[in-house]
Structures are given as structure tokens and as C-alpha cells.
C-alpha positions as CSV (number, residue, x, y, z in Angstrom):
1,L,-205.7,-31.9,-210.5
2,T,-202.8,-30.9,-208.3
3,V,-204.9,-30.0,-205.3
4,S,-206.9,-33.3,-205.7
5,I,-203.7,-35.3,-205.8
6,Y,-202.2,-33.5,-202.8
7,K,-205.4,-34.2,-200.7
8,L,-205.3,-37.9,-201.8
9,I,-201.6,-38.5,-201.0
10,S,-201.9,-36.9,-197.6
11,K,-203.5,-40.2,-196.6
12,F,-200.7,-42.4,-197.8
13,P,-198.7,-44.4,-195.3
14,K,-195.8,-42.4,-193.7
15,E,-193.3,-44.9,-195.0
16,E,-194.1,-43.6,-198.5
17,L,-193.4,-39.9,-197.6
18,F,-189.9,-39.9,-199.3
19,G,-190.8,-42.5,-201.9
20,L,-194.0,-42.6,-203.9
21,V,-195.5,-39.5,-202.2
22,N,-192.4,-37.4,-203.2
23,Q,-192.5,-38.7,-206.8
24,I,-196.2,-38.0,-207.2
25,K,-195.8,-34.5,-205.9
26,R,-192.9,-33.8,-208.2
27,S,-194.9,-35.1,-211.2
28,V,-198.1,-33.4,-210.5
29,V,-196.5,-30.0,-209.8
30,S,-194.3,-30.4,-212.9
31,I,-197.3,-30.5,-215.3
32,P,-198.7,-27.0,-214.7
33,S,-195.3,-25.5,-213.9
34,N,-193.8,-26.4,-217.3
35,I,-196.9,-25.2,-219.1
36,A,-196.6,-21.9,-217.2
37,E,-192.9,-21.5,-217.8
38,G,-193.2,-22.4,-221.5
39,S,-196.1,-20.0,-222.1
40,N,-193.8,-17.1,-221.7
41,R,-191.5,-18.4,-224.5
42,G,-191.8,-18.5,-228.2
43,N,-193.6,-21.3,-230.0
44,I,-190.6,-23.6,-230.4
45,H,-189.7,-23.4,-226.7
46,F,-193.3,-23.6,-225.6
47,K,-193.6,-26.9,-227.5
48,H,-190.6,-28.2,-225.7
49,Y,-192.1,-27.3,-222.3
50,L,-195.4,-29.0,-223.3
51,N,-193.5,-32.1,-224.1
52,I,-191.9,-32.1,-220.7
53,S,-195.3,-31.6,-219.1
54,L,-196.7,-34.5,-221.1
55,G,-193.8,-36.7,-219.9
56,S,-194.7,-35.7,-216.3
57,S,-198.3,-36.6,-216.9
58,F,-197.3,-40.1,-218.0
59,E,-195.1,-40.4,-214.9
60,L,-198.1,-39.4,-212.8
61,Q,-200.3,-42.0,-214.4
62,T,-197.8,-44.7,-213.7
63,Q,-197.4,-43.6,-210.1
64,L,-201.2,-43.6,-209.5
65,L,-201.3,-47.2,-210.9
66,I,-198.5,-48.2,-208.4
67,A,-200.4,-46.5,-205.6
68,N,-203.6,-48.4,-206.6
69,Q,-201.8,-51.7,-206.8
70,N,-200.5,-51.1,-203.3
71,K,-204.0,-50.3,-202.1
72,Y,-203.2,-46.7,-201.2
73,I,-206.0,-45.4,-203.5
74,T,-209.2,-47.1,-204.7
75,N,-209.9,-48.2,-208.2
76,E,-212.5,-45.4,-208.4
77,N,-210.1,-42.7,-207.4
78,T,-207.5,-44.1,-209.9
79,R,-210.1,-44.0,-212.7
80,I,-211.3,-40.5,-211.9
81,L,-207.8,-39.0,-211.5
82,A,-206.4,-40.8,-214.6
83,A,-209.2,-39.3,-216.6
84,T,-208.3,-35.8,-215.6
85,I,-204.6,-36.1,-216.4
86,P,-203.7,-34.1,-219.5
87,V,-202.2,-36.7,-221.9
88,K,-202.0,-36.8,-225.7
89,R,-204.5,-39.3,-226.9
């Protein structure tokens, strides 16, 4: 997911570099980073890190919708990426 998102946002307009691109990068990197960090902790702490990761996944979904509404990504890319984001359903 992270690599796919990075490839996709490399095509965003330069004026979004410090806006939406930065936010998307932070969210998409936060998901696996928090899972990795929490996996080295006890169950109570791991659950906390999973919740942080889940929050980042919701942020990423929102940011992809914003990118789609601004025509930076297609409906198809939005659908595919949204389906791969790990969210509690």
C-alpha cells in the first residue's frame, strides 16, 4: 500500500507538495510504522498502537477522497486503494 501510494502521489501537482502530498505520506507511513512499533510491546500497548494505525488509515481514506475530488487521482485508483487500506469493518 505504501509503495503504491508513493508512486501515485509522485504525479500530484507541485503546489500540493507541502499540503496534501505531505499529509498522505504521513498517514500511509504511519500505518505500518505503528504496527511495527506496537508489535514489540505487550498486548495492551500493541492494541494502543493498532488503534493509532487505524486512525491513520481513516485519515488516508479521507485524503484519497480529497485527492479524487480535486481530480489528482481517478475514481478507479481511489476505489482500488481504498479497498486495500486496513480498516476495521
